[in-house]
Residue, then its C-alpha position, 0 to 999 in steps of 0.5 A: x113771207x107774210x101777206x097782209x091786206x088793208x081793209x080800211x079806209x079802202x081795201x088793198x089786197x096786199x100791203x107792204x106793212x113796213x111802208x104802211x107804218x113808214x108813211x103813217x101820218x104823225x103830228x110832229x112836236x120837237x119836244x114830245x116824241x110820238x109813242x107807239x105801243x105794241x102789245x099782244x094778248x090772248x082772247x081771254x086777255x092774258x099777256x103771257x104764257x108761262x111768263x113769256x109773251x112770245x108764245x102768243x104771237x104768230x108770223x103776222x104778229x112778228x111781221x107787225x113788230x118787225x115793221x114797228x121796230x123798222x120805223x122807231x127811233x127807240x125801242x123802250x122796254x121794261x126790265x121785267x120784260x127784257x129779262x123774261x123774254x131774254x131780249x137781245x140787241x135789236x136785229x133788222x133785215x138789211x133792206x130795213x136798215x138800208x131804208x132807215x139810213x135813207x130816211x136819216x135814221x140810225x141803222x137800228x133803233x136805240x134799245x132803252x130799258x127801264x128799271x127802277x132798281x137796276x135789277x139786270x145782269x150785266x152779262x145778259x144777252x141784252x148787252x151783247x150787241x155792238x150798240x150800247x143799250x140805254x138804261x133808265x134807272x131811278x135815282x134810288x137804284x143802288x150805287x153798286x148796281x148803277x156802277x156795274x151796269x154803267x160798264x155795259x150800258x149808257x145809264x141815265x137817271x129818269x126819276x127819284x123812286x121810279x123811272x118816270x115816263x116824262x123824263x124818258x121821253x124828254x131825254x129821247x126827244x132831246x136827242x131827236x128821237x121822235x118816234x118811240x116804240x113801247x114794247x111793255x111789259x104790262x106795268x110799263x104800258x099801264x097809263x100813269x095816274x093823272x097828277x094830283 
């Protein structure tokens, strides 16, 4: 078990990190979800070791990621990260699933993958869980990929040439998903340029 301390705004020698995230003050807007970003880097700014971010983390990092997932209504991840990290269905401890149900959430958050072209293997571990993965594609994604992925995922269009963040968050908000966890990768986490 990972023990965490709170140092600000007041010192607490041991905190329940899940409870801390559950109770965080977040302004509510019915048409605009709150988006949390979780990302890890090395001291020199690298976001991966041999193409994967997993080796950068330790027990505390995994505890924080687990707590964030325990609060989120949806986990959003880019297709490149889903492939390189060999994403599977979200997995939460029984106690966390129970706490989510008590709060009126689904037992596990929706997993949503963003891909402009749909370059994902329908046989990947990503699609092996009991809950269907949401897949946001650009309209320009080849029809054959869209069709094969629709057999294993809930495929939606979220833009013309790229999958647009605004369309994705609007779609999730329309379903009442008010807390989104963005897990990367770096391209997905990069801020969009302002409209011209």
